[in-house]
N, C-alpha and C positions, 0 to 999 in steps of 0.2 A: 504494500500500500504506500504509494508515493505521497509526499506532502503537496498541499495545494499549490498550483502553479502561480497563483497571484500573491502568495505570501512567503516570506523567508521562513525557513523551518522553525526558528525560535518563536516567531509570532504565530505561526500555525499551532504550535504546541500551547501557546498562551490562550488562544481562542478556545482550544479544546478544554484546557484546564478550567477556565472560568465559565464555560457555558454548557458543556455536555453533562447530562444527568444519566449516566449509564448504569444500569443494574449490574449486579455481580454476574448474573447469567450472561448478559450481553458482553460484559468485559471478558469473561472466560472464552466465550465463543470467538470474539475478535482476536484474542491472543492465540487461540488454537489455530485460527485461520492464517494468521501472520506467518506461522511456521510452514505453511504449505507452499509448494512450488509456484502456484498461481495466485499467491496472496494479493497481488496487485489488482485482482478482479473485485476485491471487497470494497464496498462503499464505506467511506469514512464515517466515524461516529457523528461528527457535526452535521454531515449531509443527511445521514439516515435519521437523525433526530429532527432535522428540518422537515423531512418528508412526513414523519409521524405527526409533527405539529400541523402541517398542511392538511393531513387527513382529518385531524380533529377540527380544524378551523372550518372546513367545508361540510362538516357533519357526515362524512362518508360512512356508508354501511357495507358497500360492496366494492372491492378493490381487485385490480389485476397487477400481477408482477411478472414481467417477462425477463427471465434470467434470475435464478435464485442463488446459485453457487452454494455456500454453506449456510444460507438462511439468516444472515445477520440483519439485512434490511427487512426481510419477512417478519422477523421477530419484533422489530420496532413497529412495523405497520400493524401487525396483528394485535400488539399491545395497545395501540391507539384506537382500535375499533371497539365499538360497544360489544357486549356479550353476544348479541345475536348477529354481529357483523361477520362477514366472510371475505377471505382473500383467496382468489384463484391464482395459484403460483405455477409458473411454467418453467420446466428445465428438462434436460435430457441426461444429465450426469448422475447416475444412481449413487456413486461413491460420495460425492459432495452432498447430495440430498440426504444421505444417511446421517451425516454429521448434523445437518439442519434439523432433522426430525428429533434427534436426541435432545437438542436444546429447546426446541419448541415444546416438547413433552415436559421437560423440566420446568419451563416457565409457565406451564398451564395454558398455553394458547393453541395447542395442536388441533383442537376441535374447531378452531376458527379458520384453519388453512386447508383448502382443497388443493392438494399437490397433484399436478398433472405431469407425469413422467412421459413426455412425448414432445416432438417438435412443436414449438410454440404456435406456428402458423396453423397446424392441425387443430390444436386446442382452441385457438381463437375462431377458426372457421366453424368448429363444432358448436361453440357457444352461439355464434350467429345463426347457425342452422337450427338451434333449439329455440330461436325466437327471443334471444336475450339482448337484442339491439336496444340501446338506451337504458340498460338495466344497471350499469356500473357508474360509480362516482369518481373513481381515481384509477390511474394506470401508471406504473413505473416501468420504463423500458431501459434495460441494462443488459443487453445480450449481444449477439454477433451484429456488427455494424452494417454489414452488407444488406441485411434484411430490415434495417430500421424503418424505411418508408413503408414496407409491407406491414410491419408491426403497428406503425402509427395509424395507417388507414383503417385497420381492423379495430384497433383500440378506440379510435374516434367514433366508429360506428357503434361500438358497444357502450360508449359513454352517454349519459344523459346531458342535456343542455346545462351548462354550468359546471360540468365535470372537468377534471384537470388531468392532463397527461404530463408526466415528468420524464424527460429523456436525458440520460447521462452520457458523459464523454463526448460532448459535441464540440470540444476544442482539440481533442486528440493531442494533448501535450503541446499545443501550439502548432502542430503540423498542418492545420487547416489553412494557414497563411504561407506555408512553405511550398513554393511552386515546384520544387524539386521532389517533393513527397508525392509519389504517384501510386502507392500500394492501394489495393482494393478498398480497405476499410477507411482510409483517409478520403479517397475519392467519394465513397458512399456517404460519409458524413458531410462533406462539402455539399453534395447534392441534396441531402436531407435538410441541411440548414437553409439552403436557397429555396427549396420547395416550401418549407414552413414560413419563410419570410413573405411569400406571396399568397399564403393560404388565408383567405378572408373568412373561412369557417371558424377560425379561432382568434382569440386575443393572445398575444405572444410576448414572452420575455426570456431572453437568454441571460442567465446569471453567471458571473465569473466566480463561481464557487467550485473549488477543486478542479476537475478537468472539464468544467463547463456543464451547466445544467439548464436545459430549456424547459420552460413551463408553457403549456398551451391550454387555454381555457376554452371549451367548446361553447360557441355562441348559440343562441336560440334559433 
């Protein structure tokens, strides 16, 4: 997990120290994840806490998460939901999801999480096929970047008016402005950012938090 690109490491640590209210379970999950080879995939505690605050602020009851990894953000989101709230979580990695389930169970939120071990596009299409368009309040996209636009379009269809999509890693460590960076994920994120800039179906804000977080609120 790298530090925020907009803050020097010491200041990033300070922000975390004075603002993050992380439970013991969340802390241990984050620390276990840091030791994994793909630790950089984990959402930072300050960003995950912000997403949980946003879920509470909009009164969300049904949420989507596209890209679970070890379930750190899922735990924040599920904890922010009311008792009857539900999070549909999408991932394909059984090993990392096994870690997630262990901590969700310990935190007492596993019953709020509908874990779908399948390609996310299949899950999203299935939800749409079940007539759940407009049934969700919030969606968090943090998965393979090449499919971001496809995830976004389906999530937007599943959201109610006033619902919010949060998309992570939209600055790609600054590579979005590096013309020499032409790998598929950077190119995909550039295209994603440009598409959303022109999308009048949503109100939009790109926040320079961590690796860039775009918020898109679905208009009526």
